[in-house]
N, C-alpha and C positions, 0 to 999 in steps of 0.2 A: 686519582690524585697521585702526583709524584711523591717519592719518599721525602720526608721532612729534611731540612738542612741539618747537618750534624751540629751537635752542641759541644762546647769545649769542656763540659763537665765541671764548670765553676760558675760563680754568679754572673748574671747578665744585668746590665743597667739599660733599661729601655727609656729613652729620653726624647723630648721634643722641645723645640725652641720657637718662641714668637719673636719677631724681629722688626726693625725699622723699615726693612725692605729686603730686596733679593740680591743686591750687588755686593761686590767684594768689600766695599767700604761701609756697608750697613752693620748694625750692631744688634746684639741680643737684648730684648727687653724683658723676657721671662723665660724661665727654664722649669720644666716639669720632668720628673724622673721617677721610675719605679724600679726598685731592686728586686730581682728574682733569684731564687737559689738555683742550684744545679738541676733541680726537678721542675723548674719554672713556676715555683710557688712564690707568691709575693711576700716580701720581707719588710720593706720600708719604702717611704716616698719622700720626695724633695720637691718643693714648689717655691720658687724665688722670683722676685721682680727686681729690675735694675734700671737705674737712670742711664740712658744710652749716650748722653752728651750730644745728641743731634735729634732733629725732629723726625717723626715717623712719616713715611710716605702715606698719602691718603689711602691708597689701596691696602697697605698693611694695617692702618688703623681700622679700616672697615672689617678686616679679618679678626683682629683681637680686641678691639674696642678700648684699648688703653691709651688715654689721651696724653699729649705732650706735657700738659700741666701736671697731671698725676705722676707721670714717670719722672719729671724733673725733680720731684721731692723725695725720690727713692735713693737708696745707696747705689753706688756704681758696682760693676762686676768685680772690681779688684777687692772690694770689701768682703766678698764671699767666695773668692777663688779657692781659698784653702778649704772651706767647707764643701764646695763642689768636688774638689779633688779627692777629699777624704771619702765622700759618698761613693764616688766611682771606684776608688781604691784599686785601679788596675784591672777591673773586671772587663768582660767583653762588652763593648758598646753596641747598642741596637737602636735603630730608628726606622720609621717607615719610609723616609727618603733620606737615607744615610748620607748621600753625597751633599745634600743641602745642610743637614744638621751638623755633619762633621765640619763643614767649612765655617758655619756660623759659630758654633761653640768652640771649635778648635781655634778659630781666629781670636777669640777673647783670651785664650791662654797664650797664643802666639804674641799678642800685643804686650803681654806682661813678661815675656821671656820665660814662660813656664811650659813644661812638657804637658802634652795632652794626657789626661788621667785614665784613659782606657787602653786596653790591649786586645786586639782582635775586634772584628766588626761583623754585624749581621744587619742586612737591610731587608726588612719584612716586605717592602714593596717588590723588590726583585725576587724574593723567595716566593711571594704570592703569584707573580707572573710565571715563574717556572712551574709551580704546582698547578696552576689553572691557566694554561695557554689560551689566549683570546679573551679572557675575562678582564673586566675593568679592575685596575689595581690601585686606584686612589684610596686614601684612608677611609673616606666615607663609604665607598662601594664595597671594599673588602670587609669593613666593619658590619655593613648591612648583611653580608652573606653569613656573618657569624652571629646575626641576631642582635647587633649592637648599634647604637647611634649616639651622637652628641645630644646633650640635654637642651642646648640652645643653638642658635645659628652662629654665635661667636665661637671662635676657636680658643680653647684654653690649653696651655702647654701640658698641665698635669692630666687633663681629660684625654688629650690626644696621645699622651704617653701610655695611659691605661689602655686605650683602644689598640695601640700598636702591640702592647704586651699581650693582649688577648688574641690578636691575630697570630702572634708567635705561638701562643698556646694552641690555637686552632691548627696551625701547620704541623703540630706534633700530636694532633688528635686528642687534645685536652679540652675540657669544657671551659667557658669563660669564668674568670675569677671576678668576684664582686669588686666593682670600681669604687674605692674609698677616696672620695674627692674632698679637698679642703682648699681654703684660700692661701694666699701668700703668707708664709710664716715670718717673713722679714718686712712686711708692709709698714713703712714709717708712719703712714697716716691712719692705719687701721681700717681703711675703706674696703679692702679686699682681704682682710686678715683671716688666717686660718686658726685652727685650734692649737697650733704650736707643737703638734705631735708628729715628729718626723718618723719615728719608729711605729710599727704596727704589727699586729699579730698576723701570721701567715694564714 
């Protein structure tokens, strides 16, 4: 296995987005994020849902299972932009497909005229490909090599963020961290509500 990617020696925010689709005009419908300290130990989580102001493409709905009717009754991203920015706090951003998640989450801040709240980036998918040439590098396949898998067929942003966080740990020869999952902490309907605890013990 190749040497692990260098760490910046400061917190890393591993995040994932679920969206209305994959084009430049599509919007984020949910965000999951795990904050890791400089030693890649988990510190806190964030899991939010947003009204995108547009319908989801059917393919996207099949991935995340969040209906247009449910999403329409949630707050927009603008209502939580400050909270998201504070959670990231200028830390290094990390995602399993950073090119996609950068474009989608960054686009939400761009629409509001706000700076993107991370500094420096790690893509675990690219890092996995470098470490294991020829191996399949999708999130599900890389997670399986780490002994991990999604709990259901649907993609959840927080669960996928945890999987990416553990892939990052594996790339640094660290064992998987327990994945502490919870629902959306801002769910206006309570249908997918979490326990409201954004902070967690490492």
